MMTF fields as JSON, N, C-alpha, C and O atoms, coordinates in Angstrom:
{
  "mmtfVersion": "1.0.0",
  "mmtfProducer": "UNKNOWN",
  "numBonds": 419,
  "numAtoms": 420,
  "numGroups": 105,
  "numChains": 1,
  "numModels": 1,
  "chainsPerModel": [1],
  "groupsPerChain": [105],
  "chainIdList": ["A"],
  "bondAtomList": [4, 2, 8, 6, 12, 10, 16, 14, 20, 18, 24, 22, 28, 26, 32, 30, 36, 34, 40, 38, 44, 42, 48, 46, 52, 50, 56, 54, 60, 58, 64, 62, 68, 66, 72, 70, 76, 74, 80, 78, 84, 82, 88, 86, 92, 90, 96, 94, 100, 98, 104, 102, 108, 106, 112, 110, 116, 114, 120, 118, 124, 122, 128, 126, 132, 130, 136, 134, 140, 138, 144, 142, 148, 146, 152, 150, 156, 154, 160, 158, 164, 162, 168, 166, 172, 170, 176, 174, 180, 178, 184, 182, 188, 186, 192, 190, 196, 194, 200, 198, 204, 202, 208, 206, 212, 210, 216, 214, 220, 218, 224, 222, 228, 226, 232, 230, 236, 234, 240, 238, 244, 242, 248, 246, 252, 250, 256, 254, 260, 258, 264, 262, 268, 266, 272, 270, 276, 274, 280, 278, 284, 282, 288, 286, 292, 290, 296, 294, 300, 298, 304, 302, 308, 306, 312, 310, 316, 314, 320, 318, 324, 322, 328, 326, 332, 330, 336, 334, 340, 338, 344, 342, 348, 346, 352, 350, 356, 354, 360, 358, 364, 362, 368, 366, 372, 370, 376, 374, 380, 378, 384, 382, 388, 386, 392, 390, 396, 394, 400, 398, 404, 402, 408, 406, 412, 410, 416, 414],
  "bondOrderList": [1, 1, 1, 1, 1, 1, 1, 1, 1, 1, 1, 1, 1, 1, 1, 1, 1, 1, 1, 1, 1, 1, 1, 1, 1, 1, 1, 1, 1, 1, 1, 1, 1, 1, 1, 1, 1, 1, 1, 1, 1, 1, 1, 1, 1, 1, 1, 1, 1, 1, 1, 1, 1, 1, 1, 1, 1, 1, 1, 1, 1, 1, 1, 1, 1, 1, 1, 1, 1, 1, 1, 1, 1, 1, 1, 1, 1, 1, 1, 1, 1, 1, 1, 1, 1, 1, 1, 1, 1, 1, 1, 1, 1, 1, 1, 1, 1, 1, 1, 1, 1, 1, 1, 1],
  "groupList": [{"groupName": "UNK", "atomNameList": ["N", "CA", "C", "O"], "elementList": ["N", "C", "C", "O"], "formalChargeList": [0, 0, 0, 0], "bondAtomList": [1, 0, 2, 1, 3, 2], "bondOrderList": [1, 1, 2], "singleLetterCode": "X", "chemCompType": "L-PEPTIDE LINKING"}],
  "groupTypeList": [0, 0, 0, 0, 0, 0, 0, 0, 0, 0, 0, 0, 0, 0, 0, 0, 0, 0, 0, 0, 0, 0, 0, 0, 0, 0, 0, 0, 0, 0, 0, 0, 0, 0, 0, 0, 0, 0, 0, 0, 0, 0, 0, 0, 0, 0, 0, 0, 0, 0, 0, 0, 0, 0, 0, 0, 0, 0, 0, 0, 0, 0, 0, 0, 0, 0, 0, 0, 0, 0, 0, 0, 0, 0, 0, 0, 0, 0, 0, 0, 0, 0, 0, 0, 0, 0, 0, 0, 0, 0, 0, 0, 0, 0, 0, 0, 0, 0, 0, 0, 0, 0, 0, 0, 0],
  "groupIdList": [1, 2, 3, 4, 5, 6, 7, 8, 9, 10, 11, 12, 13, 14, 15, 16, 17, 18, 19, 20, 21, 22, 23, 24, 25, 26, 27, 28, 29, 30, 31, 32, 33, 34, 35, 36, 37, 38, 39, 40, 41, 42, 43, 44, 45, 46, 47, 48, 49, 50, 51, 52, 53, 54, 55, 56, 57, 58, 59, 60, 61, 62, 63, 64, 65, 66, 67, 68, 69, 70, 71, 72, 73, 74, 75, 76, 77, 78, 79, 80, 81, 82, 83, 84, 85, 86, 87, 88, 89, 90, 91, 92, 93, 94, 95, 96, 97, 98, 99, 100, 101, 102, 103, 104, 105],
  "secStructList": [7, 2, 2, 2, 2, 2, 2, 2, 2, 2, 2, 2, 2, 2, 2, 2, 6, 6, 1, 7, 6, 6, 7, 5, 3, 3, 2, 2, 2, 2, 2, 2, 2, 6, 6, 7, 1, 7, 2, 2, 2, 2, 2, 2, 2, 2, 2, 6, 7, 7, 7, 6, 6, 1, 7, 4, 4, 4, 3, 3, 7, 6, 6, 7, 5, 7, 7, 6, 6, 7, 6, 6, 1, 7, 2, 2, 2, 2, 2, 2, 2, 2, 2, 2, 6, 6, 7, 7, 5, 1, 1, 1, 1, 5, 5, 7, 2, 2, 2, 2, 5, 7, 7, 7, 7],
  "xCoordList": [-20.122, -18.687, -18.342, -17.416, -18.965, -18.657, -18.962, -18.256, -20.03, -20.313, -19.113, -18.519, -18.773, -17.518, -16.238, -15.507, -16.005, -14.757, -14.981, -13.978, -16.134, -16.287, -16.255, -15.927, -16.545, -16.242, -14.807, -14.314, -14.124, -12.727, -11.982, -11.219, -12.322, -11.809, -11.861, -10.912, -13.26, -13.522, -12.539, -11.877, -12.359, -11.639, -9.937, -9.16, -9.665, -8.28, -8.239, -7.327, -9.247, -9.189, -9.113, -8.297, -9.886, -9.986, -8.617, -8.155, -7.972, -6.593, -5.715, -5.038, -5.603, -4.53, -4.773, -3.777, -5.986, -6.25, -5.573, -5.562, -5.028, -4.504, -2.913, -2.195, -2.5, -0.894, -0.478, -0.994, 0.396, 0.692, 1.631, 2.344, 1.553, 2.192, 3.714, 4.214, 4.336, 5.933, 6.237, 7.403, 5.146, 5.4, 4.814, 3.891, 5.307, 4.672, 4.329, 4.827, 3.378, 3.146, 3.315, 3.328, 3.429, 3.57, 2.103, 1.336, 1.883, 0.631, 0.445, -0.667, 1.675, 1.631, 1.365, 0.676, 1.798, 1.215, -0.114, -0.718, -0.714, -2.123, -2.856, -3.74, -2.588, -3.134, -3.171, -4.21, -2.058, -1.876, -2.809, -3.538, -2.803, -3.82, -5.1, -5.914, -5.604, -7.01, -7.195, -8.246, -6.273, -6.575, -6.391, -7.091, -5.576, -5.572, -4.004, -3.231, -3.656, -2.134, -2.209, -1.137, -3.196, -3.296, -3.0, -3.901, -1.655, -1.19, -1.642, -1.864, -1.794, -2.217, -3.619, -3.881, -4.539, -6.021, -5.835, -6.573, -4.96, -4.777, -4.258, -4.785, -3.36, -3.069, -4.095, -4.282, -4.706, -5.997, -6.975, -7.549, -7.182, -8.092, -7.68, -8.49, -6.374, -5.813, -5.698, -5.905, -5.378, -5.219, -6.603, -6.611, -7.787, -9.035, -9.538, -10.547, -8.9, -9.316, -9.094, -8.042, -10.112, -9.937, -10.367, -10.666, -10.386, -10.767, -9.381, -8.579, -9.149, -7.947, -7.815, -6.735, -8.73, -8.752, -8.047, -7.713, -7.96, -7.215, -5.796, -5.487, -4.952, -3.438, -2.768, -1.973, -3.23, -2.698, -1.083, -0.359, -0.607, 0.824, 1.739, 2.961, 1.088, 1.835, 1.996, 2.439, 1.576, 1.596, 2.562, 2.42, 3.55, 4.602, 4.759, 4.161, 5.397, 5.679, 6.609, 7.176, 6.924, 7.736, 9.12, 9.904, 9.423, 10.946, 11.087, 12.206, 10.005, 9.963, 9.598, 9.444, 9.471, 9.322, 7.935, 6.883, 7.976, 6.615, 5.866, 6.499, 4.685, 3.773, 4.128, 4.219, 4.298, 4.464, 3.163, 3.141, 2.177, 0.896, 0.046, -1.016, 0.52, -0.216, -1.694, -1.956, -2.498, -3.967, -4.23, -5.158, -3.495, -3.624, -2.495, -2.217, -1.841, -0.884, 0.113, -0.259, 1.284, 2.358, 3.242, 2.941, 4.282, 5.162, 5.82, 6.108, 6.045, 6.594, 5.694, 6.175, 4.422, 3.473, 3.478, 3.507, 3.451, 3.477, 4.86, 4.869, 5.874, 7.197, 7.181, 7.636, 6.672, 6.432, 5.73, 6.167, 4.641, 3.829, 4.624, 4.759, 5.232, 5.989, 7.287, 7.731, 7.802, 8.839, 8.501, 9.252, 7.256, 6.559, 6.359, 6.354, 6.165, 5.984, 7.207, 7.202, 8.363, 9.591, 10.093, 11.148, 9.516, 10.001, 11.301, 11.259, 12.341, 13.513, 13.568, 12.997, 14.175, 14.319, 15.832, 16.717, 16.111, 17.363, 17.95, 19.164, 17.01, 17.207, 15.877, 14.849, 16.091, 14.862, 13.628, 12.771, 13.256, 11.884, 11.786, 10.685, 12.788, 12.676, 12.727, 13.706, 11.815, 11.708, 12.62, 12.753, 13.249, 14.19, 13.146, 12.726, 12.779, 11.828, 12.369, 11.569, 13.707, 14.297, 13.91, 13.867, 13.647, 13.451, 12.014, 11.551, 11.261, 9.954, 8.778, 7.624, 8.982, 8.088, 7.282, 7.911, 5.853, 5.176, 4.581, 3.937, 4.767, 4.212, 2.976, 3.09, 1.86, 0.579, 0.44, 0.687, 0.044, -0.01, -1.372, -1.565],
  "yCoordList": [11.896, 11.835, 11.013, 10.203, 11.191, 10.27, 8.836, 7.997, 8.435, 7.092, 6.644, 5.603, 7.365, 6.841, 6.65, 5.672, 7.583, 7.5, 6.308, 5.625, 5.911, 4.833, 3.536, 2.494, 3.528, 2.234, 1.995, 0.868, 3.162, 3.248, 2.619, 1.653, 3.281, 2.741, 1.338, 0.606, 0.984, -0.604, -1.316, -2.208, -0.985, -1.821, -1.795, -2.746, -0.567, -0.668, -1.59, -2.404, -1.454, -2.325, -3.865, -4.594, -4.321, -5.681, -6.09, -7.202, -5.205, -5.406, -5.547, -6.574, -4.784, -4.665, -5.991, -6.531, -6.547, -7.712, -8.907, -10.01, -8.732, -9.927, -9.94, -10.869, -8.794, -8.736, -9.736, -9.721, -10.648, -11.701, -11.068, -10.088, -11.729, -11.305, -11.522, -12.585, -10.432, -10.327, -9.675, -9.615, -9.099, -8.591, -7.107, -6.811, -6.226, -4.864, -4.683, -5.37, -3.656, -3.153, -1.645, -1.153, -0.987, 0.56, 1.198, 0.539, 2.449, 3.003, 3.157, 3.102, 3.377, 3.289, 2.065, 2.122, 0.925, -0.316, -0.525, -1.066, -0.153, -0.377, 0.528, 0.045, 1.665, 2.589, 2.026, 2.029, 1.57, 0.978, -0.157, -0.229, -1.159, -2.31, -1.816, -2.533, -0.721, -0.165, 0.773, 1.405, 0.895, 1.639, 3.263, 4.055, 3.653, 5.081, 5.292, 4.407, 6.595, 7.046, 7.712, 8.146, 7.859, 8.575, 7.89, 7.519, 7.684, 7.019, 7.692, 6.992, 9.072, 9.727, 9.347, 9.373, 9.0, 8.626, 7.339, 7.14, 6.522, 5.197, 5.559, 4.989, 6.378, 6.845, 7.435, 7.15, 8.223, 8.885, 7.8, 7.868, 6.841, 5.711, 5.026, 4.783, 4.723, 3.903, 4.839, 4.411, 6.104, 6.972, 6.977, 7.079, 6.872, 6.914, 5.578, 5.561, 4.473, 3.228, 3.027, 3.351, 2.483, 2.085, 0.568, 0.191, -0.24, -1.58, -2.384, -2.428, -2.949, -3.704, -4.942, -5.527, -5.283, -6.511, -6.161, -6.985, -4.93, -4.391, -3.97, -2.984, -4.934, -4.559, -3.473, -3.664, -2.336, -0.947, -0.859, -0.24, -1.481, -1.351, -2.067, -1.92, -2.804, -3.434, -2.646, -3.167, -1.365, -0.412, 0.673, 1.348, 0.969, 1.833, 2.802, 2.512, 3.705, 4.525, 3.999, 2.955, 4.616, 4.077, 3.874, 3.277, 4.382, 4.332, 3.24, 2.908, 2.762, 1.911, 2.564, 1.905, 3.828, 4.517, 4.287, 4.343, 4.04, 3.982, 5.304, 6.305, 5.426, 6.448, 7.164, 6.583, 8.635, 9.425, 9.284, 9.11, 9.355, 9.433, 8.084, 8.108, 7.178, 5.824, 5.729, 6.222, 5.114, 5.179, 4.573, 5.02, 3.681, 3.068, 3.479, 2.766, 4.635, 5.069, 5.885, 6.446, 6.014, 6.838, 5.727, 4.535, 6.28, 5.352, 4.23, 3.147, 4.577, 3.665, 2.233, 1.101, 2.545, 1.426, 0.646, -0.583, 1.305, 0.602, -0.152, -1.189, 0.269, -0.375, -1.488, -2.564, -1.346, -2.509, -3.577, -4.719, -3.348, -4.452, -5.077, -6.298, -4.392, -5.054, -5.768, -6.756, -5.368, -6.016, -7.356, -8.322, -7.402, -8.625, -9.583, -10.763, -9.244, -10.109, -10.416, -11.138, -9.92, -10.49, -9.569, -9.898, -8.323, -7.527, -6.714, -6.184, -6.614, -5.954, -4.593, -4.376, -3.629, -2.359, -1.948, -2.308, -1.181, -0.813, 0.331, 0.539, 1.125, 2.217, 2.475, 1.801, 3.456, 3.771, 3.691, 3.127, 4.238, 4.22, 3.52, 3.522, 2.923, 2.306, 0.862, 0.292, 0.196, -1.225, -1.537, -0.708, -2.774, -3.321, -3.88, -5.037, -2.908, -3.206, -4.203, -4.888, -4.396, -5.505, -6.911, -7.885, -7.02, -8.308, -8.551, -9.692, -7.451, -7.66, -7.083, -7.204, -6.547, -5.918, -7.049, -7.866, -7.169, -8.167, -7.753, -6.707, -8.511, -8.42, -9.189, -10.408, -8.694, -9.292, -9.912, -9.26, -11.157, -11.64, -11.906, -12.305],
  "zCoordList": [-7.928, -7.712, -6.282, -6.309, -5.247, -4.16, -4.393, -3.832, -5.232, -5.502, -6.366, -6.087, -7.343, -8.244, -7.364, -7.522, -6.468, -5.635, -4.772, -4.565, -4.209, -3.313, -4.151, -3.584, -5.34, -6.133, -6.442, -6.495, -6.654, -6.894, -5.545, -5.561, -4.535, -3.252, -3.011, -2.728, -3.174, -2.998, -3.804, -3.274, -5.152, -6.048, -5.477, -5.558, -4.952, -4.332, -3.156, -3.007, -2.313, -1.095, -1.529, -0.966, -2.442, -2.91, -3.479, -3.227, -4.238, -4.827, -3.68, -3.65, -2.809, -1.633, -0.81, -0.328, -0.616, 0.149, -0.599, -0.054, -1.784, -2.501, -2.364, -2.733, -1.793, -1.531, -0.635, 0.482, -0.914, 0.162, 1.261, 1.045, 2.451, 3.553, 3.304, 2.936, 3.542, 3.287, 2.068, 1.679, 1.323, 0.053, -0.002, 0.758, -0.84, -1.048, -2.413, -3.305, -2.636, -3.964, -3.803, -2.674, -4.767, -4.737, -5.321, -6.024, -4.944, -5.337, -6.735, -7.261, -7.448, -8.905, -9.56, -10.578, -9.155, -9.496, -9.385, -10.311, -8.311, -8.098, -9.048, -9.757, -9.108, -10.141, -11.589, -12.249, -12.028, -13.375, -13.547, -14.536, -12.487, -12.697, -12.622, -13.204, -12.043, -12.068, -13.179, -13.28, -13.984, -15.333, -15.048, -15.677, -14.229, -13.926, -13.748, -13.382, -14.062, -13.778, -12.419, -11.998, -11.717, -10.539, -9.315, -8.562, -9.053, -7.922, -6.624, -5.636, -6.582, -5.462, -5.043, -3.841, -5.912, -5.736, -4.923, -3.958, -5.237, -4.529, -3.09, -2.135, -2.904, -1.667, -0.827, 0.356, -1.473, -0.668, -0.278, 0.809, -1.084, -0.838, 0.459, 1.354, 0.521, 1.693, 2.847, 3.982, 2.636, 3.911, 4.635, 5.861, 3.932, 4.604, 5.128, 5.832, 4.827, 5.276, 6.736, 7.287, 7.353, 8.788, 9.035, 10.168, 7.995, 8.094, 8.281, 7.348, 9.383, 9.615, 8.73, 8.643, 8.177, 7.258, 5.709, 4.858, 5.654, 4.401, 4.792, 5.462, 4.23, 4.897, 4.019, 3.099, 4.471, 3.756, 4.025, 3.245, 5.11, 5.358, 4.264, 4.251, 3.406, 2.426, 1.003, -0.02, 1.122, 0.04, 0.231, 1.251, -0.595, -0.296, -1.59, -2.626, -1.526, -2.745, -3.668, -3.345, -4.954, -6.018, -5.683, -6.42, -4.543, -4.137, -2.89, -2.499, -2.357, -1.296, 0.029, 1.058, -0.034, 1.206, 1.922, 1.285, 3.193, 3.986, 4.034, 3.698, 4.382, 4.274, 5.805, 6.886, 5.508, 6.819, 7.575, 8.793, 6.893, 7.655, 7.322, 6.699, 7.709, 7.502, 8.184, 9.281, 7.473, 7.886, 9.378, 10.052, 9.802, 11.158, 12.121, 13.086, 11.859, 12.738, 12.008, 10.978, 12.398, 11.696, 10.864, 10.792, 10.305, 9.704, 10.459, 9.948, 11.76, 12.576, 12.639, 12.627, 12.701, 12.816, 11.527, 11.58, 10.329, 9.105, 8.924, 8.26, 9.415, 9.414, 10.306, 9.919, 11.551, 12.437, 11.899, 12.044, 11.262, 10.583, 9.621, 9.7, 8.634, 7.679, 8.282, 7.697, 9.25, 9.912, 10.446, 10.313, 11.106, 11.537, 10.556, 10.906, 9.201, 8.093, 7.475, 6.477, 7.98, 7.448, 6.517, 5.975, 6.148, 5.187, 5.682, 6.792, 4.961, 5.428, 4.918, 3.85, 5.523, 5.198, 4.907, 5.683, 3.764, 3.449, 4.23, 4.249, 4.921, 5.885, 6.753, 6.702, 7.459, 8.431, 7.902, 8.582, 6.564, 6.024, 4.714, 4.163, 4.142, 2.877, 2.777, 3.26, 2.221, 2.046, 0.802, -0.098, 0.785, -0.271, -1.369, -1.35, -2.334, -3.42, -4.319, -4.956, -4.473, -5.366, -4.769, -5.521, -3.514, -2.799, -2.526, -2.556, -2.248, -1.611, -2.54, -2.128, -3.602, -4.494, -5.177, -5.849, -5.051, -5.566, -6.913, -6.988, -7.947, -9.291, -9.354, -9.484, -9.285, -9.426, -10.924, -11.939, -10.916, -12.349, -12.813, -13.962]
}
């Protein structure tokens, strides 16, 4: 079980590294690409990540909301990183998905 999860986590990290600066993807998008309906498993894998080379801050929920418990700090840190990349927010915690959602091809 741990080995299987580790393999899934690695796939998540590889995919997240492909998200361009200034764009975001949702947990659900990533789950779909990896052949699962379990967006929470994607969130779980990112929550445990401590590798700064994996841009976890570029993943938000299906409504564009940043994570309350971001892996490298709290939601304010995730927001700060996204703002530095030019991602605009429509309110305190929500990214404008119409403008910044990346559709992997």
